[in-house]
Each structure stands twice: as C-alpha cells, then as structure tokens.
PDBQT receptor file of N, H, CA, C and O in Angstrom, charges set to zero:
ATOM      1  N   MET A   1     -14.860 180.773 -36.624  1.00  0.00    +0.000 N 
ATOM      2  CA  MET A   1     -15.529 180.837 -35.343  1.00  0.00    +0.000 C 
ATOM      3  C   MET A   1     -14.394 180.722 -34.247  1.00  0.00    +0.000 C 
ATOM      4  O   MET A   1     -13.320 180.163 -34.473  1.00  0.00    +0.000 OA
ATOM      5  N   LYS A   2     -14.768 181.365 -32.907  1.00  0.00    +0.000 N 
ATOM      6  H   LYS A   2     -15.640 181.819 -32.723  1.00  0.00    +0.000 HD
ATOM      7  CA  LYS A   2     -13.950 181.129 -31.812  1.00  0.00    +0.000 C 
ATOM      8  C   LYS A   2     -14.454 179.961 -31.192  1.00  0.00    +0.000 C 
ATOM      9  O   LYS A   2     -15.629 179.594 -31.220  1.00  0.00    +0.000 OA
ATOM     10  N   LEU A   3     -13.394 179.326 -30.564  1.00  0.00    +0.000 N 
ATOM     11  H   LEU A   3     -12.439 179.623 -30.542  1.00  0.00    +0.000 HD
ATOM     12  CA  LEU A   3     -13.614 178.067 -30.056  1.00  0.00    +0.000 C 
ATOM     13  C   LEU A   3     -14.561 178.191 -28.904  1.00  0.00    +0.000 C 
ATOM     14  O   LEU A   3     -15.233 177.190 -28.658  1.00  0.00    +0.000 OA
ATOM     15  N   SER A   4     -14.735 179.307 -28.116  1.00  0.00    +0.000 N 
ATOM     16  H   SER A   4     -14.188 180.121 -28.316  1.00  0.00    +0.000 HD
ATOM     17  CA  SER A   4     -15.700 179.440 -27.158  1.00  0.00    +0.000 C 
ATOM     18  C   SER A   4     -16.993 179.268 -27.621  1.00  0.00    +0.000 C 
ATOM     19  O   SER A   4     -17.781 178.625 -26.928  1.00  0.00    +0.000 OA
ATOM     20  N   ARG A   5     -17.420 179.853 -28.934  1.00  0.00    +0.000 N 
ATOM     21  H   ARG A   5     -16.780 180.376 -29.497  1.00  0.00    +0.000 HD
ATOM     22  CA  ARG A   5     -18.666 179.818 -29.370  1.00  0.00    +0.000 C 
ATOM     23  C   ARG A   5     -19.014 178.322 -29.960  1.00  0.00    +0.000 C 
ATOM     24  O   ARG A   5     -20.197 178.079 -30.200  1.00  0.00    +0.000 OA
ATOM     25  N   LYS A   6     -18.227 177.524 -30.149  1.00  0.00    +0.000 N 
ATOM     26  H   LYS A   6     -17.266 177.722 -29.954  1.00  0.00    +0.000 HD
ATOM     27  CA  LYS A   6     -18.370 176.264 -30.679  1.00  0.00    +0.000 C 
ATOM     28  C   LYS A   6     -18.912 175.184 -29.584  1.00  0.00    +0.000 C 
ATOM     29  O   LYS A   6     -19.688 174.245 -29.755  1.00  0.00    +0.000 OA
ATOM     30  N   ARG A   7     -18.321 175.577 -28.533  1.00  0.00    +0.000 N 
ATOM     31  H   ARG A   7     -17.690 176.340 -28.394  1.00  0.00    +0.000 HD
ATOM     32  CA  ARG A   7     -18.602 174.564 -27.278  1.00  0.00    +0.000 C 
ATOM     33  C   ARG A   7     -20.001 174.799 -26.865  1.00  0.00    +0.000 C 
ATOM     34  O   ARG A   7     -20.398 175.956 -26.728  1.00  0.00    +0.000 OA
ATOM     35  N   ALA A   8     -20.849 173.698 -26.637  1.00  0.00    +0.000 N 
ATOM     36  H   ALA A   8     -20.526 172.758 -26.748  1.00  0.00    +0.000 HD
ATOM     37  CA  ALA A   8     -22.096 173.750 -26.282  1.00  0.00    +0.000 C 
ATOM     38  C   ALA A   8     -22.263 174.201 -24.682  1.00  0.00    +0.000 C 
ATOM     39  O   ALA A   8     -21.540 173.681 -23.833  1.00  0.00    +0.000 OA
ATOM     40  N   ARG A   9     -23.056 174.994 -24.401  1.00  0.00    +0.000 N 
ATOM     41  H   ARG A   9     -23.644 175.416 -25.091  1.00  0.00    +0.000 HD
ATOM     42  CA  ARG A   9     -23.371 175.564 -23.086  1.00  0.00    +0.000 C 
ATOM     43  C   ARG A   9     -24.054 174.323 -22.253  1.00  0.00    +0.000 C 
ATOM     44  O   ARG A   9     -24.928 173.590 -22.716  1.00  0.00    +0.000 OA
ATOM     45  N   ALA A  10     -23.550 174.236 -21.075  1.00  0.00    +0.000 N 
ATOM     46  H   ALA A  10     -22.840 174.832 -20.699  1.00  0.00    +0.000 HD
ATOM     47  CA  ALA A  10     -24.227 173.450 -20.255  1.00  0.00    +0.000 C 
ATOM     48  C   ALA A  10     -25.519 173.752 -19.853  1.00  0.00    +0.000 C 
ATOM     49  O   ALA A  10     -25.677 174.866 -19.353  1.00  0.00    +0.000 OA
ATOM     50  N   GLN A  11     -26.629 172.907 -19.970  1.00  0.00    +0.000 N 
ATOM     51  H   GLN A  11     -26.501 172.002 -20.377  1.00  0.00    +0.000 HD
ATOM     52  CA  GLN A  11     -28.011 173.274 -19.713  1.00  0.00    +0.000 C 
ATOM     53  C   GLN A  11     -28.396 172.813 -18.209  1.00  0.00    +0.000 C 
ATOM     54  O   GLN A  11     -27.963 171.753 -17.755  1.00  0.00    +0.000 OA
ATOM     55  N   THR A  12     -29.075 173.508 -17.608  1.00  0.00    +0.000 N 
ATOM     56  H   THR A  12     -29.427 174.369 -17.976  1.00  0.00    +0.000 HD
ATOM     57  CA  THR A  12     -29.428 173.001 -16.271  1.00  0.00    +0.000 C 
ATOM     58  C   THR A  12     -30.823 172.720 -16.253  1.00  0.00    +0.000 C 
ATOM     59  O   THR A  12     -31.585 173.496 -16.829  1.00  0.00    +0.000 OA
ATOM     60  N   LEU A  13     -31.320 171.570 -15.585  1.00  0.00    +0.000 N 
ATOM     61  H   LEU A  13     -30.701 170.939 -15.117  1.00  0.00    +0.000 HD
ATOM     62  CA  LEU A  13     -32.509 171.213 -15.487  1.00  0.00    +0.000 C 
ATOM     63  C   LEU A  13     -33.403 171.748 -14.518  1.00  0.00    +0.000 C 
ATOM     64  O   LEU A  13     -33.004 171.690 -13.355  1.00  0.00    +0.000 OA
ATOM     65  N   LYS A  14     -34.558 172.273 -14.733  1.00  0.00    +0.000 N 
ATOM     66  H   LYS A  14     -34.882 172.320 -15.678  1.00  0.00    +0.000 HD
ATOM     67  CA  LYS A  14     -35.520 172.852 -13.998  1.00  0.00    +0.000 C 
ATOM     68  C   LYS A  14     -36.556 171.819 -13.612  1.00  0.00    +0.000 C 
ATOM     69  O   LYS A  14     -37.313 171.380 -14.478  1.00  0.00    +0.000 OA
ATOM     70  N   LEU A  15     -36.628 171.414 -12.380  1.00  0.00    +0.000 N 
ATOM     71  H   LEU A  15     -36.013 171.771 -11.677  1.00  0.00    +0.000 HD
ATOM     72  CA  LEU A  15     -37.288 170.491 -11.746  1.00  0.00    +0.000 C 
ATOM     73  C   LEU A  15     -38.503 171.282 -11.004  1.00  0.00    +0.000 C 
ATOM     74  O   LEU A  15     -38.280 172.360 -10.452  1.00  0.00    +0.000 OA
ATOM     75  N   PRO A  16     -39.804 170.694 -11.018  1.00  0.00    +0.000 N 
ATOM     76  CA  PRO A  16     -40.950 171.262 -10.270  1.00  0.00    +0.000 C 
ATOM     77  C   PRO A  16     -40.467 171.145  -8.818  1.00  0.00    +0.000 C 
ATOM     78  O   PRO A  16     -39.817 170.218  -8.335  1.00  0.00    +0.000 OA
ATOM     79  N   ALA A  17     -40.898 172.236  -8.226  1.00  0.00    +0.000 N 
ATOM     80  H   ALA A  17     -41.426 172.989  -8.618  1.00  0.00    +0.000 HD
ATOM     81  CA  ALA A  17     -40.501 172.426  -6.618  1.00  0.00    +0.000 C 
ATOM     82  C   ALA A  17     -41.405 171.044  -5.995  1.00  0.00    +0.000 C 
ATOM     83  O   ALA A  17     -42.533 170.762  -6.398  1.00  0.00    +0.000 OA
ATOM     84  N   THR A  18     -40.754 170.371  -5.080  1.00  0.00    +0.000 N 
ATOM     85  H   THR A  18     -39.837 170.600  -4.753  1.00  0.00    +0.000 HD
ATOM     86  CA  THR A  18     -41.309 169.433  -4.375  1.00  0.00    +0.000 C 
ATOM     87  C   THR A  18     -42.073 170.089  -2.978  1.00  0.00    +0.000 C 
ATOM     88  O   THR A  18     -41.703 171.165  -2.509  1.00  0.00    +0.000 OA
ATOM     89  N   ALA A  19     -42.981 169.434  -2.497  1.00  0.00    +0.000 N 
ATOM     90  H   ALA A  19     -43.282 168.560  -2.878  1.00  0.00    +0.000 HD
ATOM     91  CA  ALA A  19     -43.524 169.779  -1.341  1.00  0.00    +0.000 C 
ATOM     92  C   ALA A  19     -42.773 169.513  -0.081  1.00  0.00    +0.000 C 
ATOM     93  O   ALA A  19     -42.266 168.420   0.169  1.00  0.00    +0.000 OA
ATOM     94  N   PRO A  20     -42.717 170.602   0.738  1.00  0.00    +0.000 N 
ATOM     95  CA  PRO A  20     -41.671 170.217   1.875  1.00  0.00    +0.000 C 
ATOM     96  C   PRO A  20     -42.282 169.106   2.852  1.00  0.00    +0.000 C 
ATOM     97  O   PRO A  20     -43.496 168.952   2.986  1.00  0.00    +0.000 OA
ATOM     98  N   ARG A  21     -41.298 168.334   3.533  1.00  0.00    +0.000 N 
ATOM     99  H   ARG A  21     -40.311 168.459   3.425  1.00  0.00    +0.000 HD
ATOM    100  CA  ARG A  21     -41.595 167.255   4.264  1.00  0.00    +0.000 C 
ATOM    101  C   ARG A  21     -42.284 167.842   5.654  1.00  0.00    +0.000 C 
ATOM    102  O   ARG A  21     -41.988 168.893   6.223  1.00  0.00    +0.000 OA
ATOM    103  N   ASN A  22     -43.241 166.912   6.023  1.00  0.00    +0.000 N 
ATOM    104  H   ASN A  22     -43.481 166.058   5.560  1.00  0.00    +0.000 HD
ATOM    105  CA  ASN A  22     -43.864 167.357   7.341  1.00  0.00    +0.000 C 
ATOM    106  C   ASN A  22     -42.925 166.963   8.413  1.00  0.00    +0.000 C 
ATOM    107  O   ASN A  22     -42.407 165.846   8.377  1.00  0.00    +0.000 OA
ATOM    108  N   PRO A  23     -42.652 167.851   9.424  1.00  0.00    +0.000 N 
ATOM    109  CA  PRO A  23     -41.578 167.622  10.156  1.00  0.00    +0.000 C 
ATOM    110  C   PRO A  23     -42.001 166.923  11.530  1.00  0.00    +0.000 C 
ATOM    111  O   PRO A  23     -41.219 166.737  12.463  1.00  0.00    +0.000 OA
ATOM    112  N   LEU A  24     -43.503 166.522  11.519  1.00  0.00    +0.000 N 
ATOM    113  H   LEU A  24     -44.138 166.673  10.762  1.00  0.00    +0.000 HD
ATOM    114  CA  LEU A  24     -43.923 165.954  12.607  1.00  0.00    +0.000 C 
ATOM    115  C   LEU A  24     -44.207 164.471  12.343  1.00  0.00    +0.000 C 
ATOM    116  O   LEU A  24     -44.833 163.818  13.178  1.00  0.00    +0.000 OA
ATOM    117  N   VAL A  25     -43.721 163.870  11.097  1.00  0.00    +0.000 N 
ATOM    118  H   VAL A  25     -43.212 164.400  10.419  1.00  0.00    +0.000 HD
ATOM    119  CA  VAL A  25     -43.946 162.655  10.690  1.00  0.00    +0.000 C 
ATOM    120  C   VAL A  25     -42.801 161.629  11.133  1.00  0.00    +0.000 C 
ATOM    121  O   VAL A  25     -43.031 160.473  11.489  1.00  0.00    +0.000 OA
ATOM    122  N   ALA A  26     -41.685 162.148  11.069  1.00  0.00    +0.000 N 
ATOM    123  H   ALA A  26     -41.498 163.087  10.780  1.00  0.00    +0.000 HD
ATOM    124  CA  ALA A  26     -40.458 161.248  11.609  1.00  0.00    +0.000 C 
ATOM    125  C   ALA A  26     -40.549 161.073  13.148  1.00  0.00    +0.000 C 
ATOM    126  O   ALA A  26     -40.287 159.949  13.576  1.00  0.00    +0.000 OA
ATOM    127  N   PRO A  27     -40.830 161.880  13.884  1.00  0.00    +0.000 N 
ATOM    128  CA  PRO A  27     -40.999 161.589  15.526  1.00  0.00    +0.000 C 
ATOM    129  C   PRO A  27     -42.266 160.680  15.743  1.00  0.00    +0.000 C 
ATOM    130  O   PRO A  27     -42.234 159.759  16.559  1.00  0.00    +0.000 OA
ATOM    131  N   ALA A  28     -43.414 160.971  14.969  1.00  0.00    +0.000 N 
ATOM    132  H   ALA A  28     -43.440 161.719  14.306  1.00  0.00    +0.000 HD
ATOM    133  CA  ALA A  28     -44.428 160.065  15.246  1.00  0.00    +0.000 C 
ATOM    134  C   ALA A  28     -44.078 158.621  14.862  1.00  0.00    +0.000 C 
ATOM    135  O   ALA A  28     -44.423 157.715  15.620  1.00  0.00    +0.000 OA
ATOM    136  N   LEU A  29     -43.501 158.389  13.877  1.00  0.00    +0.000 N 
ATOM    137  H   LEU A  29     -43.220 159.125  13.261  1.00  0.00    +0.000 HD
ATOM    138  CA  LEU A  29     -43.287 157.023  13.405  1.00  0.00    +0.000 C 
ATOM    139  C   LEU A  29     -42.302 156.257  14.506  1.00  0.00    +0.000 C 
ATOM    140  O   LEU A  29     -42.355 155.032  14.622  1.00  0.00    +0.000 OA
ATOM    141  N   GLN A  30     -41.329 157.132  15.366  1.00  0.00    +0.000 N 
ATOM    142  H   GLN A  30     -41.286 158.126  15.272  1.00  0.00    +0.000 HD
ATOM    143  CA  GLN A  30     -40.611 156.487  16.312  1.00  0.00    +0.000 C 
ATOM    144  C   GLN A  30     -41.319 156.194  17.449  1.00  0.00    +0.000 C 
ATOM    145  O   GLN A  30     -40.928 155.310  18.211  1.00  0.00    +0.000 OA
ATOM    146  N   ARG A  31     -42.533 156.972  17.701  1.00  0.00    +0.000 N 
ATOM    147  H   ARG A  31     -42.850 157.690  17.082  1.00  0.00    +0.000 HD
ATOM    148  CA  ARG A  31     -43.091 156.709  19.137  1.00  0.00    +0.000 C 
ATOM    149  C   ARG A  31     -44.343 155.696  18.766  1.00  0.00    +0.000 C 
ATOM    150  O   ARG A  31     -45.310 155.571  19.517  1.00  0.00    +0.000 OA
ATOM    151  N   LYS A  32     -44.228 155.104  17.718  1.00  0.00    +0.000 N 
ATOM    152  H   LYS A  32     -43.443 155.206  17.107  1.00  0.00    +0.000 HD
ATOM    153  CA  LYS A  32     -45.523 154.008  17.596  1.00  0.00    +0.000 C 
ATOM    154  C   LYS A  32     -45.277 152.755  18.701  1.00  0.00    +0.000 C 
ATOM    155  O   LYS A  32     -44.207 152.152  18.779  1.00  0.00    +0.000 OA
ATOM    156  N   ALA A  33     -46.269 152.516  19.408  1.00  0.00    +0.000 N 
ATOM    157  H   ALA A  33     -47.138 153.006  19.344  1.00  0.00    +0.000 HD
ATOM    158  CA  ALA A  33     -46.121 151.493  20.455  1.00  0.00    +0.000 C 
ATOM    159  C   ALA A  33     -46.078 150.125  19.745  1.00  0.00    +0.000 C 
ATOM    160  O   ALA A  33     -46.764 149.978  18.734  1.00  0.00    +0.000 OA
ATOM    161  N   GLY A  34     -45.268 149.051  20.238  1.00  0.00    +0.000 N 
ATOM    162  H   GLY A  34     -44.711 149.170  21.059  1.00  0.00    +0.000 HD
ATOM    163  CA  GLY A  34     -45.573 147.787  20.190  1.00  0.00    +0.000 C 
ATOM    164  C   GLY A  34     -46.570 147.079  20.963  1.00  0.00    +0.000 C 
ATOM    165  O   GLY A  34     -47.430 147.626  21.653  1.00  0.00    +0.000 OA
ATOM    166  N   ALA A  35     -46.406 145.815  20.809  1.00  0.00    +0.000 N 
ATOM    167  H   ALA A  35     -45.707 145.371  20.248  1.00  0.00    +0.000 HD
ATOM    168  CA  ALA A  35     -47.389 144.922  21.702  1.00  0.00    +0.000 C 
ATOM    169  C   ALA A  35     -47.139 145.070  23.176  1.00  0.00    +0.000 C 
ATOM    170  O   ALA A  35     -45.984 145.166  23.591  1.00  0.00    +0.000 OA
ATOM    171  N   HIS A  36     -48.191 145.094  23.999  1.00  0.00    +0.000 N 
ATOM    172  H   HIS A  36     -49.129 145.016  23.662  1.00  0.00    +0.000 HD
ATOM    173  CA  HIS A  36     -48.174 145.351  25.348  1.00  0.00    +0.000 C 
ATOM    174  C   HIS A  36     -48.350 144.107  26.165  1.00  0.00    +0.000 C 
ATOM    175  O   HIS A  36     -48.428 144.168  27.392  1.00  0.00    +0.000 OA
ATOM    176  N   ARG A  37     -48.417 142.896  25.454  1.00  0.00    +0.000 N 
ATOM    177  H   ARG A  37     -48.353 142.846  24.457  1.00  0.00    +0.000 HD
ATOM    178  CA  ARG A  37     -48.650 141.716  26.038  1.00  0.00    +0.000 C 
ATOM    179  C   ARG A  37     -47.993 140.499  25.294  1.00  0.00    +0.000 C 
ATOM    180  O   ARG A  37     -47.894 140.635  24.074  1.00  0.00    +0.000 OA
ATOM    181  N   LYS A  38     -47.555 139.399  25.811  1.00  0.00    +0.000 N 
ATOM    182  H   LYS A  38     -47.635 139.289  26.801  1.00  0.00    +0.000 HD
ATOM    183  CA  LYS A  38     -46.850 138.428  25.047  1.00  0.00    +0.000 C 
ATOM    184  C   LYS A  38     -47.804 137.952  23.862  1.00  0.00    +0.000 C 
ATOM    185  O   LYS A  38     -49.020 138.124  23.942  1.00  0.00    +0.000 OA
ATOM    186  N   SER A  39     -47.360 137.503  23.045  1.00  0.00    +0.000 N 
ATOM    187  H   SER A  39     -46.372 137.363  22.980  1.00  0.00    +0.000 HD
ATOM    188  CA  SER A  39     -48.122 136.740  21.887  1.00  0.00    +0.000 C 
ATOM    189  C   SER A  39     -48.553 135.506  22.193  1.00  0.00    +0.000 C 
ATOM    190  O   SER A  39     -47.924 134.765  22.948  1.00  0.00    +0.000 OA
ATOM    191  N   ASN A  40     -49.794 135.150  21.562  1.00  0.00    +0.000 N 
ATOM    192  H   ASN A  40     -50.305 135.752  20.948  1.00  0.00    +0.000 HD
ATOM    193  CA  ASN A  40     -50.319 133.835  21.662  1.00  0.00    +0.000 C 
ATOM    194  C   ASN A  40     -49.200 132.638  21.613  1.00  0.00    +0.000 C 
ATOM    195  O   ASN A  40     -49.194 131.651  22.349  1.00  0.00    +0.000 OA
ATOM    196  N   LYS A  41     -48.325 132.921  20.658  1.00  0.00    +0.000 N 
ATOM    197  H   LYS A  41     -48.330 133.723  20.060  1.00  0.00    +0.000 HD
ATOM    198  CA  LYS A  41     -47.160 131.856  20.586  1.00  0.00    +0.000 C 
ATOM    199  C   LYS A  41     -46.361 131.730  21.835  1.00  0.00    +0.000 C 
ATOM    200  O   LYS A  41     -46.059 130.643  22.327  1.00  0.00    +0.000 OA
ATOM    201  N   ALA A  42     -46.028 132.908  22.333  1.00  0.00    +0.000 N 
ATOM    202  H   ALA A  42     -46.274 133.791  21.933  1.00  0.00    +0.000 HD
ATOM    203  CA  ALA A  42     -45.085 132.829  23.552  1.00  0.00    +0.000 C 
ATOM    204  C   ALA A  42     -45.930 132.262  24.783  1.00  0.00    +0.000 C 
ATOM    205  O   ALA A  42     -45.392 131.593  25.665  1.00  0.00    +0.000 OA
ATOM    206  N   LEU A  43     -47.114 132.535  24.781  1.00  0.00    +0.000 N 
ATOM    207  H   LEU A  43     -47.550 133.079  24.064  1.00  0.00    +0.000 HD
ATOM    208  CA  LEU A  43     -48.040 131.953  25.920  1.00  0.00    +0.000 C 
ATOM    209  C   LEU A  43     -48.148 130.628  25.923  1.00  0.00    +0.000 C 
ATOM    210  O   LEU A  43     -48.019 130.023  26.987  1.00  0.00    +0.000 OA
ATOM    211  N   ARG A  44     -48.405 129.947  24.718  1.00  0.00    +0.000 N 
ATOM    212  H   ARG A  44     -48.510 130.438  23.853  1.00  0.00    +0.000 HD
ATOM    213  CA  ARG A  44     -48.326 128.649  24.515  1.00  0.00    +0.000 C 
ATOM    214  C   ARG A  44     -46.961 127.875  24.818  1.00  0.00    +0.000 C 
ATOM    215  O   ARG A  44     -46.955 126.799  25.416  1.00  0.00    +0.000 OA
ATOM    216  N   ARG A  45     -45.902 128.457  24.395  1.00  0.00    +0.000 N 
ATOM    217  H   ARG A  45     -45.907 129.330  23.909  1.00  0.00    +0.000 HD
ATOM    218  CA  ARG A  45     -44.516 128.015  24.586  1.00  0.00    +0.000 C 
ATOM    219  C   ARG A  45     -44.403 128.103  26.191  1.00  0.00    +0.000 C 
ATOM    220  O   ARG A  45     -43.928 127.124  26.767  1.00  0.00    +0.000 OA
ATOM    221  N   GLY A  46     -44.773 129.112  26.873  1.00  0.00    +0.000 N 
ATOM    222  H   GLY A  46     -45.158 129.907  26.405  1.00  0.00    +0.000 HD
ATOM    223  CA  GLY A  46     -44.664 129.104  28.273  1.00  0.00    +0.000 C 
ATOM    224  C   GLY A  46     -45.362 127.988  29.023  1.00  0.00    +0.000 C 
ATOM    225  O   GLY A  46     -44.822 127.343  29.921  1.00  0.00    +0.000 OA
ATOM    226  N   VAL A  47     -46.655 127.799  28.571  1.00  0.00    +0.000 N 
ATOM    227  H   VAL A  47     -47.093 128.324  27.841  1.00  0.00    +0.000 HD
ATOM    228  CA  VAL A  47     -47.461 126.677  29.109  1.00  0.00    +0.000 C 
ATOM    229  C   VAL A  47     -47.010 125.403  29.023  1.00  0.00    +0.000 C 
ATOM    230  O   VAL A  47     -47.209 124.580  29.916  1.00  0.00    +0.000 OA
ATOM    231  N   ARG A  48     -46.260 125.106  27.750  1.00  0.00    +0.000 N 
ATOM    232  H   ARG A  48     -46.098 125.775  27.024  1.00  0.00    +0.000 HD
ATOM    233  CA  ARG A  48     -45.543 123.825  27.566  1.00  0.00    +0.000 C 
ATOM    234  C   ARG A  48     -44.368 123.580  28.548  1.00  0.00    +0.000 C 
ATOM    235  O   ARG A  48     -44.179 122.488  29.085  1.00  0.00    +0.000 OA
ATOM    236  N   SER A  49     -43.544 124.740  28.756  1.00  0.00    +0.000 N 
ATOM    237  H   SER A  49     -43.697 125.627  28.320  1.00  0.00    +0.000 HD
ATOM    238  CA  SER A  49     -42.411 124.536  29.365  1.00  0.00    +0.000 C 
ATOM    239  C   SER A  49     -42.735 124.535  30.973  1.00  0.00    +0.000 C 
ATOM    240  O   SER A  49     -41.915 124.043  31.748  1.00  0.00    +0.000 OA
ATOM    241  N   THR A  50     -43.779 125.020  31.373  1.00  0.00    +0.000 N 
ATOM    242  H   THR A  50     -44.445 125.420  30.744  1.00  0.00    +0.000 HD
ATOM    243  CA  THR A  50     -43.897 125.063  32.913  1.00  0.00    +0.000 C 
ATOM    244  C   THR A  50     -44.626 123.822  33.490  1.00  0.00    +0.000 C 
ATOM    245  O   THR A  50     -44.815 123.684  34.699  1.00  0.00    +0.000 OA
ATOM    246  N   LYS A  51     -45.057 122.853  32.475  1.00  0.00    +0.000 N 
ATOM    247  H   LYS A  51     -44.904 122.965  31.493  1.00  0.00    +0.000 HD
ATOM    248  CA  LYS A  51     -45.815 121.725  32.936  1.00  0.00    +0.000 C 
ATOM    249  C   LYS A  51     -44.809 120.712  33.516  1.00  0.00    +0.000 C 
ATOM    250  O   LYS A  51     -43.805 120.337  32.911  1.00  0.00    +0.000 OA
ATOM    251  N   PRO A  52     -45.149 120.330  34.669  1.00  0.00    +0.000 N 
ATOM    252  CA  PRO A  52     -44.176 119.267  35.488  1.00  0.00    +0.000 C 
ATOM    253  C   PRO A  52     -44.114 118.084  34.718  1.00  0.00    +0.000 C 
ATOM    254  O   PRO A  52     -45.122 117.504  34.315  1.00  0.00    +0.000 OA
ATOM    255  N   SER A  53     -42.882 117.687  34.489  1.00  0.00    +0.000 N 
ATOM    256  H   SER A  53     -42.062 118.158  34.816  1.00  0.00    +0.000 HD
ATOM    257  CA  SER A  53     -42.601 116.358  33.804  1.00  0.00    +0.000 C 
ATOM    258  C   SER A  53     -42.783 115.108  34.444  1.00  0.00    +0.000 C 
ATOM    259  O   SER A  53     -42.085 115.002  35.452  1.00  0.00    +0.000 OA
ATOM    260  N   GLU A  54     -43.569 114.026  34.162  1.00  0.00    +0.000 N 
ATOM    261  H   GLU A  54     -44.136 114.113  33.343  1.00  0.00    +0.000 HD
ATOM    262  CA  GLU A  54     -43.722 113.039  35.114  1.00  0.00    +0.000 C 
ATOM    263  C   GLU A  54     -42.925 111.852  34.618  1.00  0.00    +0.000 C 
ATOM    264  O   GLU A  54     -42.884 110.816  35.280  1.00  0.00    +0.000 OA
TER     265      GLU A  54
C-alpha cells in the first residue's frame, strides 16, 4: 500500500447550527438604569454625619 492510503483522513465535526444572537440585547443591557435616589444606608449615614456634636 502507498503511504497516502495508510494515513487516516482528518474528519470534520458537523455541529448543529446555533440560533443567531439577538442584536437588540447587548444595547438594552447597557441602557438599564440604576437607582435614582440614595440608598437607605446612605441616608442614615448622612443623618448621622450632619448632627451637630455637643
């Protein structure tokens, strides 16, 4: 036998096609708003620090 026939052929894996990504998801995730007011913890801290010390 020739050397070329003895060598195993490389097999390619056939994977199932994946669904395309939604192009609107990434920009929407960046637009998510955060809190629009101070947290309760920050408010308590502010009240404590603005009291006049006697």
